[in-house]
C-alpha positions as CSV (number, residue, x, y, z in Angstrom):
1,M,90.8,-196.9,-9.3
2,I,92.1,-196.5,-12.9
3,R,93.3,-192.9,-13.2
4,I,92.9,-191.6,-16.8
5,G,94.5,-188.9,-18.8
6,K,92.2,-187.6,-21.5
7,I,94.0,-187.0,-24.9
8,S,92.0,-184.4,-26.7
9,Y,88.4,-183.3,-27.1
10,W,88.6,-183.1,-30.9
11,H,86.2,-186.0,-31.6
12,V,82.4,-185.5,-31.3
13,H,82.2,-188.5,-28.9
14,A,84.9,-187.2,-26.6
15,W,82.4,-186.1,-23.9
16,D,80.5,-189.4,-24.3
17,Y,83.7,-191.3,-23.2
18,T,84.2,-188.8,-20.4
19,K,80.8,-189.5,-19.1
20,Q,81.5,-193.3,-19.3
21,A,84.6,-192.8,-17.2
22,E,82.7,-190.7,-14.7
23,A,79.9,-193.3,-14.5
24,H,82.4,-196.2,-13.9
25,P,83.1,-196.9,-10.3
26,D,86.7,-197.9,-11.0
27,A,87.7,-195.1,-13.4
28,Q,88.5,-191.4,-12.9
29,I,89.7,-188.7,-15.3
30,V,92.5,-186.9,-13.6
31,A,94.2,-184.9,-16.3
32,V,93.6,-183.4,-19.8
33,W,95.8,-182.7,-22.8
34,D,94.5,-181.2,-26.0
35,E,96.3,-180.2,-29.3
36,N,93.9,-177.2,-29.0
37,P,94.9,-175.6,-25.7
38,A,91.9,-173.4,-25.3
39,R,89.5,-176.3,-25.8
40,G,91.5,-178.6,-23.5
41,K,91.7,-176.0,-20.7
42,E,88.0,-175.5,-20.9
43,A,87.4,-179.2,-20.7
44,A,89.8,-179.6,-17.8
45,D,88.3,-176.7,-15.9
46,K,84.8,-178.1,-16.4
47,Q,86.0,-181.3,-14.7
48,G,88.2,-179.7,-12.0
49,V,91.4,-181.5,-13.2
50,P,94.7,-180.1,-14.4
51,F,95.3,-179.2,-18.1
52,F,98.8,-180.0,-19.5
53,E,100.2,-178.0,-22.3
54,S,102.7,-180.8,-22.9
55,L,101.5,-184.4,-23.7
56,D,104.9,-185.7,-22.7
57,E,104.6,-184.1,-19.3
58,M,101.1,-185.6,-18.8
59,L,102.3,-189.0,-19.8
60,A,105.2,-188.8,-17.4
61,R,102.9,-188.6,-14.5
62,E,103.1,-191.7,-12.3
63,D,99.6,-191.2,-11.1
64,I,98.1,-191.8,-14.5
65,D,97.4,-195.4,-15.5
66,G,95.8,-195.0,-18.9
67,V,94.5,-192.6,-21.5
68,I,91.4,-192.1,-23.6
69,V,92.3,-191.0,-27.1
70,D,90.0,-188.6,-29.0
71,A,92.6,-186.7,-30.9
72,P,92.4,-186.2,-34.7
73,T,92.8,-189.4,-36.6
74,S,96.0,-188.1,-38.2
75,M,97.6,-187.9,-34.7
76,H,96.6,-191.4,-33.5
77,R,100.0,-193.0,-34.3
78,E,101.9,-190.2,-32.6
79,V,99.9,-190.0,-29.4
80,M,99.3,-193.8,-28.9
81,V,102.9,-194.8,-29.5
82,K,103.9,-192.1,-26.9
83,A,101.3,-193.4,-24.5
84,A,102.3,-197.0,-24.9
85,N,106.0,-196.2,-24.4
86,A,105.1,-194.3,-21.3
87,G,103.4,-197.5,-20.0
88,K,99.8,-196.1,-20.2
89,H,96.9,-198.3,-21.1
90,I,94.9,-197.0,-24.1
91,F,91.2,-196.7,-25.0
92,T,90.7,-195.1,-28.4
93,E,88.1,-193.9,-30.7
94,K,88.0,-195.8,-34.0
95,V,89.9,-196.1,-36.3
96,I,93.2,-197.1,-34.6
97,A,94.9,-195.2,-37.4
98,P,94.2,-194.5,-41.1
99,T,96.8,-196.9,-42.5
100,L,97.9,-200.4,-41.8
101,A,101.6,-199.2,-41.4
102,E,100.6,-196.8,-38.7
103,V,98.4,-199.4,-36.9
104,N,101.3,-201.9,-36.9
105,E,103.6,-199.3,-35.2
106,I,100.9,-198.8,-32.5
107,I,100.4,-202.5,-32.0
108,E,104.1,-203.1,-31.7
109,A,104.4,-200.4,-29.1
110,V,101.4,-201.7,-27.2
111,Q,102.8,-205.3,-27.1
112,K,106.4,-204.2,-26.3
113,N,105.2,-202.2,-23.3
114,Q,102.5,-204.7,-22.3
115,V,99.7,-202.1,-22.0
116,K,96.1,-202.8,-22.6
117,L,94.5,-201.5,-25.8
118,T,90.8,-201.5,-26.5
119,V,89.2,-199.7,-29.5
120,S,85.7,-198.3,-29.5
121,L,83.7,-200.6,-31.8
122,P,80.4,-200.3,-29.9
123,R,78.1,-202.1,-32.3
124,L,80.0,-205.4,-31.8
125,N,78.6,-205.4,-28.3
126,D,74.9,-204.7,-29.2
127,G,72.3,-207.3,-28.7
128,Y,71.3,-207.6,-32.3
129,T,74.9,-208.3,-33.3
130,L,75.1,-211.0,-30.6
131,A,71.8,-212.5,-31.8
132,I,72.8,-212.5,-35.5
133,Q,76.1,-214.2,-34.7
134,D,74.2,-217.0,-32.9
135,I,71.9,-217.4,-35.9
136,L,74.9,-217.6,-38.3
137,K,76.7,-220.1,-36.1
138,E,73.6,-222.3,-36.1
139,G,73.8,-222.3,-39.9
140,L,70.2,-221.1,-40.4
141,L,71.1,-219.1,-43.5
142,G,73.2,-221.7,-45.2
143,K,76.2,-220.2,-46.9
144,V,76.2,-216.4,-46.5
145,T,76.3,-214.8,-50.0
146,L,75.6,-211.1,-49.3
147,V,75.8,-208.8,-46.3
148,R,74.6,-205.2,-46.5
149,S,74.9,-202.7,-43.7
150,R,74.0,-199.0,-43.7
151,L,74.5,-196.1,-41.3
152,S,73.8,-192.5,-42.2
153,H,72.8,-189.1,-40.7
154,N,72.3,-185.5,-41.7
155,G,75.4,-184.1,-40.0
156,A,76.6,-182.2,-43.2
157,T,73.2,-181.0,-44.5
158,A,71.9,-180.0,-41.1
159,G,75.2,-178.4,-40.0
160,W,75.6,-180.1,-36.6
161,L,78.9,-181.9,-37.4
162,P,81.9,-179.7,-36.4
163,E,83.7,-178.1,-39.4
164,H,87.0,-179.9,-38.6
165,F,85.2,-183.2,-39.4
166,F,85.4,-182.2,-43.0
167,G,89.2,-181.8,-43.1
168,L,91.0,-184.5,-45.1
169,A,94.4,-184.0,-43.4
170,E,93.1,-184.5,-39.9
171,C,90.3,-187.0,-40.5
172,G,91.8,-189.2,-43.2
173,G,88.4,-189.2,-45.0
174,G,84.8,-188.4,-44.4
175,A,81.6,-190.3,-44.0
176,L,83.1,-193.8,-44.6
177,I,86.1,-193.6,-42.2
178,D,83.9,-191.9,-39.5
179,L,80.4,-193.2,-39.5
180,G,81.0,-196.0,-42.0
181,C,83.4,-197.7,-39.6
182,H,80.4,-199.3,-37.9
183,P,78.7,-200.9,-41.0
184,M,82.2,-201.8,-42.2
185,Y,83.2,-203.9,-39.1
186,L,79.7,-205.4,-38.9
187,T,79.7,-206.4,-42.6
188,R,83.1,-208.0,-42.2
189,L,82.0,-209.8,-39.1
190,F,78.8,-211.2,-40.7
191,L,80.6,-212.3,-43.9
192,G,82.6,-214.7,-41.7
193,E,85.7,-214.4,-43.9
194,S,88.3,-211.8,-44.8
195,P,87.6,-209.8,-48.0
196,V,90.2,-210.0,-50.7
197,E,89.2,-207.0,-52.7
198,V,87.5,-203.6,-52.1
199,N,85.9,-201.2,-54.4
200,A,84.6,-197.8,-53.1
201,S,82.7,-194.9,-54.6
202,F,82.6,-191.5,-52.8
203,G,80.1,-188.6,-53.3
204,Y,80.5,-185.0,-52.4
205,V,77.0,-183.7,-52.1
206,T,77.8,-180.6,-50.0
207,G,81.1,-179.9,-51.7
208,K,83.2,-180.6,-48.6
209,E,86.9,-181.7,-48.8
210,V,85.9,-185.2,-47.7
211,E,83.2,-187.5,-49.0
212,D,79.8,-187.1,-47.4
213,N,78.2,-190.0,-49.2
214,A,79.9,-193.4,-49.7
215,V,79.6,-197.0,-50.6
216,A,82.2,-199.8,-50.4
217,T,81.9,-203.2,-51.9
218,L,83.9,-206.1,-50.3
219,T,84.5,-209.3,-52.3
220,T,85.6,-212.5,-50.7
221,A,87.4,-215.6,-52.1
222,S,84.2,-217.7,-51.7
223,G,82.2,-215.3,-53.9
224,A,80.2,-213.6,-51.0
225,V,79.8,-209.9,-51.3
226,G,79.6,-207.2,-48.6
227,I,78.0,-203.8,-49.2
228,V,78.9,-200.9,-46.8
229,E,76.9,-197.6,-47.0
230,A,77.4,-194.4,-45.0
231,G,76.5,-190.8,-45.4
232,F,76.4,-187.3,-43.7
233,V,73.6,-186.1,-46.1
234,N,70.6,-188.3,-45.3
235,N,67.6,-187.5,-43.1
236,F,65.4,-190.3,-41.6
237,S,67.8,-193.0,-43.1
238,P,67.5,-196.0,-40.8
239,F,70.4,-198.1,-39.6
240,A,70.0,-201.3,-41.5
241,I,71.5,-204.8,-41.7
242,E,70.6,-207.4,-44.4
243,I,72.3,-210.9,-44.5
244,H,71.4,-213.2,-47.3
245,G,72.3,-216.8,-47.6
246,T,71.6,-219.9,-49.7
247,K,69.0,-221.0,-47.1
248,G,67.5,-217.8,-45.7
249,T,67.7,-214.1,-44.9
250,I,68.1,-211.9,-41.8
251,L,66.8,-208.3,-41.7
252,Y,67.4,-205.8,-38.9
253,G,66.4,-202.1,-38.6
254,T,64.4,-201.7,-41.9
255,P,63.2,-199.4,-40.4
256,D,62.2,-200.6,-36.9
257,S,64.6,-202.1,-34.5
258,K,63.3,-205.6,-35.1
259,L,65.3,-208.7,-35.9
260,L,63.5,-210.7,-38.6
261,I,64.4,-214.1,-40.2
262,R,63.0,-216.3,-42.9
263,T,64.8,-219.6,-43.7
264,S,64.1,-223.0,-45.2
265,E,66.2,-224.6,-42.4
266,K,63.4,-224.4,-39.9
267,E,59.8,-225.1,-40.7
268,E,58.5,-222.5,-38.3
269,Y,60.6,-219.8,-40.0
270,S,59.9,-220.8,-43.6
271,S,56.4,-219.6,-44.4
272,S,56.7,-216.0,-43.3
273,W,59.0,-213.5,-41.6
274,V,59.5,-214.3,-37.9
275,E,60.6,-211.7,-35.3
276,L,63.4,-213.0,-33.0
277,P,64.2,-211.7,-29.6
278,V,67.2,-209.4,-29.2
279,P,69.3,-210.0,-26.0
280,D,70.7,-207.2,-23.8
281,N,73.9,-205.6,-24.9
282,R,77.1,-207.0,-23.4
283,L,79.7,-204.8,-21.6
284,S,80.6,-201.7,-23.5
285,A,84.1,-201.4,-25.0
286,F,85.1,-198.9,-22.3
287,E,83.9,-201.3,-19.6
288,Q,85.8,-204.1,-21.3
289,W,89.0,-202.0,-21.3
290,I,88.8,-201.3,-17.6
291,A,88.3,-205.1,-17.0
292,H,91.3,-206.0,-19.2
293,I,93.4,-203.6,-17.1
294,Q,92.1,-205.1,-13.8
295,D,92.3,-208.7,-14.9
296,N,95.5,-208.5,-16.9
297,T,93.9,-209.8,-20.1
298,V,94.2,-208.8,-23.7
299,A,91.3,-207.6,-26.0
300,E,92.4,-210.0,-28.7
301,E,89.1,-210.1,-30.6
302,N,88.5,-206.4,-30.4
303,I,92.0,-205.6,-31.6
304,A,91.8,-208.1,-34.5
305,H,88.5,-206.4,-35.6
306,A,90.1,-203.0,-35.3
307,V,93.2,-203.9,-37.4
308,E,91.1,-205.4,-40.1
309,L,88.8,-202.3,-40.0
310,T,91.8,-200.1,-40.8
311,K,92.9,-202.4,-43.7
312,L,89.4,-202.2,-45.2
313,M,89.3,-198.4,-44.8
314,E,92.7,-197.9,-46.3
315,A,91.7,-200.0,-49.2
316,A,88.5,-198.2,-49.7
317,N,90.2,-194.8,-49.7
318,L,92.8,-196.0,-52.2
319,S,90.0,-197.5,-54.3
320,A,87.9,-194.3,-54.4
321,S,90.9,-192.0,-55.1
322,G,92.3,-194.3,-57.8
323,H,88.9,-195.3,-59.3
324,R,89.9,-199.0,-59.2
325,N,89.5,-202.2,-57.2
326,V,92.1,-202.6,-54.5
327,R,93.3,-206.0,-53.2
328,L,94.0,-206.2,-49.5
329,D,97.3,-207.9,-50.1
330,E,98.5,-204.6,-51.8
331,L,98.6,-202.8,-48.5
332,K,102.0,-202.2,-47.0
333,G,102.1,-203.0,-43.3
């Protein structure tokens, strides 16, 4: 049994991860700490586990094997370095941290203390992602030239996002660093190469401190372009993926959850759009984390994606605030 200390219920997905832990036969939440004591005590009482006023005290417990981190993004470096130095395995909400420098501190502590880190990047494990990767590996699109991914909801206009999700100091940004993480890591994955430059534009439709409408453009050395879109101000906006290449195109979610292809590389796919099957999802990031702890393995691919995600987000924030293109090699790690 992996005994887990829950670090904060700040994030909107905190209870989702709690439920994943409750549903897993080899995981159990046994303690709670929260930077908001009232919220943390309420969550602990609801689960019948102790609440700790002191994070250091909770991390000192020998009967805690790992932690789930849902603290404010601005606290990620502090709480994860502490957890790693206490020998606790870490499952965390994205992003690992808002800057590459902070991420490198966390990774260094994780490696030094040989704890297992996994980051919640759930759409990497979805069936459509797995199917698209297989198509790209087969070369059915030729050279990928453009990837576009969009994810948006009405959290700001409909008022269901908590108010603290609009605080720049805690969040490190708005729609892009929160919801836009998913289209960002998917766009990077499908491009198949590291971007060299980022240009981002932010909109403030509802007048919040952080952006509620965002687009980022990723440019690669080969000339391929990635377009990442996210928003808190859109109703009925479907999750969408487009991948265009020199030989064909893939579409997903425009608007139905169907994977479509048209390519000159296969005769049966050349005359019209063809729907392809979508396999089942693979194990969730949380399930993978538990397995890494049990099997003494490292989530190398997951961590690599998460590190690059922070780099792209940091570059996008710098681009939007400075109204300029930002090269990835400018970032100070």
